[in-house]
ZAMARGU-4260 file (C-alpha; in steps of 0.2 Angstrom, whole numbers, plus 5000, padded with zeros to 4 digits):
<rodrens>
0) 4572/4607/5109 | 4566/4627/5111 | 4572/4637/5126 | 4552/4636/5131 | 4550/4620/5128
5) 4566/4612/5138 | 4558/4626/5153 | 4545/4617/5151 | 4551/4601/5153 | 4564/4604/5166
10) 4549/4616/5176 | 4537/4600/5174 | 4554/4588/5182 | 4556/4599/5196 | 4536/4596/5201
15) 4537/4579/5200 | 4555/4576/5209 | 4543/4588/5223 | 4530/4576/5225 | 4543/4559/5227
20) 4551/4572/5240 | 4536/4574/5251 | 4540/4555/5253 | 4556/4559/5259 | 4553/4571/5274
25) 4537/4559/5279 | 4549/4548/5285 | 4558/4560/5295 | 4545/4563/5301 | 4553/4560/5319
30) 4565/4570/5318 | 4564/4590/5324 | 4560/4600/5307 | 4572/4610/5315 | 4584/4597/5314
35) 4580/4589/5298 | 4582/4609/5290 | 4599/4615/5299 | 4606/4597/5290 | 4600/4600/5272
40) 4607/4616/5272 | 4626/4610/5280 | 4626/4598/5267 | 4620/4611/5254 | 4634/4617/5256
45) 4649/4606/5257 | 4638/4598/5240 | 4640/4613/5231 | 4658/4613/5239 | 4664/4599/5231
50) 4653/4598/5214 | 4664/4615/5209 | 4680/4604/5214 | 4676/4589/5204 | 4668/4598/5190
55) 4681/4611/5189 | 4672/4626/5191 | 4681/4633/5206 | 4685/4648/5195 | 4668/4655/5191
60) 4661/4651/5206 | 4675/4662/5214 | 4673/4677/5200 | 4654/4676/5204 | 4658/4679/5221
65) 4668/4690/5219 | 4659/4700/5210 | 4643/4698/5221 | 4656/4703/5236 | 4660/4720/5226
70) 4639/4724/5221 | 4634/4730/5241 | 4614/4728/5232 | 4614/4714/5223 | 4622/4705/5242
75) 4611/4709/5253 | 4595/4704/5239 | 4604/4687/5243 | 4603/4688/5264 | 4586/4691/5261
80) 4583/4678/5247 | 4593/4666/5259 | 4582/4670/5273 | 4566/4669/5263 | 4571/4652/5255
85) 4575/4648/5273 | 4558/4652/5279 | 4549/4643/5263 | 4559/4626/5267 | 4556/4625/5283
90) 4539/4626/5283 | 4537/4614/5271 | 4549/4601/5280 | 4538/4605/5297 | 4521/4601/5288
95) 4524/4586/5278 | 4531/4578/5295 | 4518/4582/5304 | 4504/4577/5292 | 4500/4595/5283
100) 4506/4588/5265 | 4490/4594/5257 | 4490/4611/5264 | 4511/4612/5261 | 4505/4604/5243
105) 4491/4617/5239 | 4507/4631/5246 | 4514/4627/5230 | 4498/4628/5220 | 4493/4645/5224
110) 4513/4649/5223 | 4512/4649/5202 | 4497/4665/5205 | 4506/4673/5220 | 4521/4674/5209
115) 4511/4681/5193 | 4501/4692/5206 | 4520/4701/5209 | 4524/4704/5194 | 4510/4713/5188
120) 4510/4724/5204 | 4530/4726/5204 | 4537/4722/5189 | 4521/4731/5178 | 4520/4714/5165
125) 4507/4711/5158 | 4496/4696/5151 | 4489/4692/5136 | 4470/4686/5137 | 4472/4670/5134
130) 4488/4670/5148 | 4471/4680/5158 | 4460/4666/5156 | 4472/4653/5162 | 4475/4663/5175
135) 4457/4663/5178 | 4457/4645/5179 | 4471/4642/5189 | 4464/4655/5203 | 4446/4647/5202
140) 4453/4630/5205 | 4463/4636/5220 | 4449/4645/5227 | 4440/4630/5226 | 4452/4620/5235
145) 4454/4634/5250 | 4437/4631/5252 | 4438/4615/5253 | 4449/4615/5269 | 4438/4626/5282
150) 4449/4636/5286 | 4463/4648/5283 | 4477/4639/5273 | 4491/4645/5284 | 4504/4636/5281
155) 4499/4636/5262 | 4500/4654/5260 | 4515/4654/5272 | 4524/4643/5258 | 4517/4654/5241
160) 4521/4670/5251 | 4538/4666/5254 | 4543/4658/5237 | 4535/4672/5230 | 4546/4685/5236
165) 4561/4675/5237 | 4558/4674/5217 | 4553/4691/5215 | 4568/4697/5225 | 4579/4687/5215
170) 4573/4696/5201 | 4590/4702/5188 | 4600/4694/5200 | 4613/4689/5188 | 4622/4672/5199
175) 4623/4656/5193 | 4610/4644/5200 | 4623/4634/5206 | 4631/4648/5214 | 4615/4656/5219
180) 4611/4640/5228 | 4632/4640/5236 | 4628/4659/5243 | 4611/4656/5251 | 4615/4641/5260
185) 4633/4648/5267 | 4623/4665/5271 | 4611/4651/5283 | 4625/4641/5288 | 4631/4649/5303
190) 4613/4651/5309 | 4611/4633/5310 | 4627/4626/5316 | 4623/4638/5332 | 4608/4630/5332
195) 4615/4611/5329 | 4628/4616/5341 | 4617/4623/5354 | 4603/4621/5355 | 4598/4604/5344
200) 4590/4591/5356 | 4595/4576/5346
</rodrens>
């Protein structure tokens, strides 16, 4: 299987998983979205550290973390990325738990269009005719869904823009996905720990 086909397969699997994950967040509707988000961060950090030890990746993790620490520009980009993905996760968890799953889903329909727009504007990438046609059809479909909502989909735009800027900032960051996940969650850990200890209602 070519890398392109592998990418398409992994992308499809990710979106299917996202769909089923919504059912899980819905089961937690009675829990504060901030609590759910905070514990997600805590267990992400724990999970990635355990994974590094069990899979004997701790040396690679350490090397990438040291390299990241030495590059302050990339470190700042990762810090900004962590807050953007935090906003995305929190909006999504809140929306699904408060009966706005449709708006949340619409956000992830809008997100690819936002990413393409950012690539064209900020990264100076180009599209061929077939790509432009695909984008145009997707835009028409999304526009139809937005009009049918009858109001400005704030949740959808929040999800699409936060993830779009997240992807843009991460462009060119040479961290493994597992290390990046640990770094992003690690940046957020002190904030969620303070919330859970001093401000959590549950």
